[in-house]
N, C-alpha and C positions, 0 to 999 in steps of 0.2 A: 098923813100921820103927823101929829103934833109932837113937839119936843118932849113934853112930859110923858107921852105914851111910849116914845122910844126909850127914855130913861127907865120907865116902869118895866118894860119888857126885858131890858138888859139886867136890871136888878133882880127880877124874878128868875132869870136864867142863872145868875150867880147863886141865888138861894138854892136852886135845885142841884147845882154842882157842889155846893158846900155840903148839902145833905148827904150826898153819895160819898164824898171824900171823908167826911167825919165818920160816917158809918163804916167805911173800909178800914179806918184806923181804930175802930172800937171806941170812939170818943162820944159815948152816949150822953154825957152831961151837956157838952157843947151842942150836940145835935138836937137835943130836946129843947134848947133855947131858940131853935129856928121855928118853933111853933108858937102861935098866939097863946095868951094865958088860958083861953078856953079852947085851944086847938085840939084836933082829934087826929090820931093815927089809927086808921081802920085797916085791918087785914081781911081781905075778902074770904068769907067762909070761916072766919076765926073770931078774933076779938077786936074791940075798939078800946083805945086808950085815950082818955081825955085829960088834958093839961100836961104841962112839962114834967111834973114829978112822976106821973103814971107812965108817960112815954119814956122817960129816962130809966125807970125800973124795968120796963119791958125790954128796951134796947140793951140794957146792961146784961140781962139774962141771955138774950140772943147772941150778943158779942161773946159771952163766955162759952156758949155752945159752939160757936163757929171757929173759935181760936184754939180749942183743945185739939191736940194732934198736929199742930203746926200749919194748918190750912190758912191761906190768906184769901180774901175776896177782893175783887176789883169790879166795881159797877161801871157800866157803860150805858149812857142814855142817848137815845136817838129820836128823831121826829118829834121834837119838843114843840108843841103848838101852844102858844100863849095868847089868850084873849084878855085885853085890859078893858074892864067894863066901866071903870070910873077911876078917878085919881087915887082911890084907896082900895080898890078891889079888882080881882082878876081871877081867871081860871086857866087850867092847862091840862094837857094830856101828853104822855110820852111813853115810849117803849123802853124797856131796860133789859140788859143781859148781865149776868154775873159770871165772872171767870174765877176759877180757883187754881190751885197748883196742879190739878188734873185736866184743866180745860174748861169748857162751858159747863156751868153748874145748873143754873136755872134762868128763866126769862119770864117777862110779863109786861104789865102796864101800870102806869101811875095815872090817877085822875085826881087833880088838885083844885083847891080853892085857896086863893092868896088874899091877904089883907095887910095893909100897912099898920105897923105897930105904933106905939105912942111916941117914939122918937123918929118916926119916918122910915124905918127899915121895913122891908117886905118880909112877911112871915107866912107860914102855912096856917090857914084856918082849918083846913081838912085835907088829909091825904089818904086816898084809897089805894092800897097796894093789891094788885091781883096777879098772882103767879100763875102763868099759863102752863108751865111744864118744867120738868126736872130731867137732867141727864141721868143715865143709868147708875152712875157712881154716887149721885147726890141723894141726900136725905133731907127732907124738910127739918128745920130746926125744931127741937122738941117743944119749945115755947111758942111755936108758930112763926113762920117766915116773916122777916121784917124789911125786906128790901125797901 
């Protein structure tokens, strides 16, 4: 593996960690800037949101749904496999679990495509979120799950 590949993999892993941390804190504006200008956030079985403005609007609504009643969310990502296909593109898959103040809330998978942005930062070109299940106490967000 070459040096640029190692750097790309690490920067992509940081991108995924930032996505979850910003989401946990309800920072939809900052999270939406992790997507390319034509980037897409797709919710399996639900909606696709194209571009940072549409993604921010969707995530703001989800954050509002999830924080009413004092519930917090903490995302945990595992088995993050990254494939760097060129100096400016890559793809990845990962599993996620979300913990709230009552325990495990829901879990699923991410399937991503990554692209370098105009200033060299790695961004999401496309993120597919597939929620595989919910705990008994959990309800999908009314605007559709956004993990």
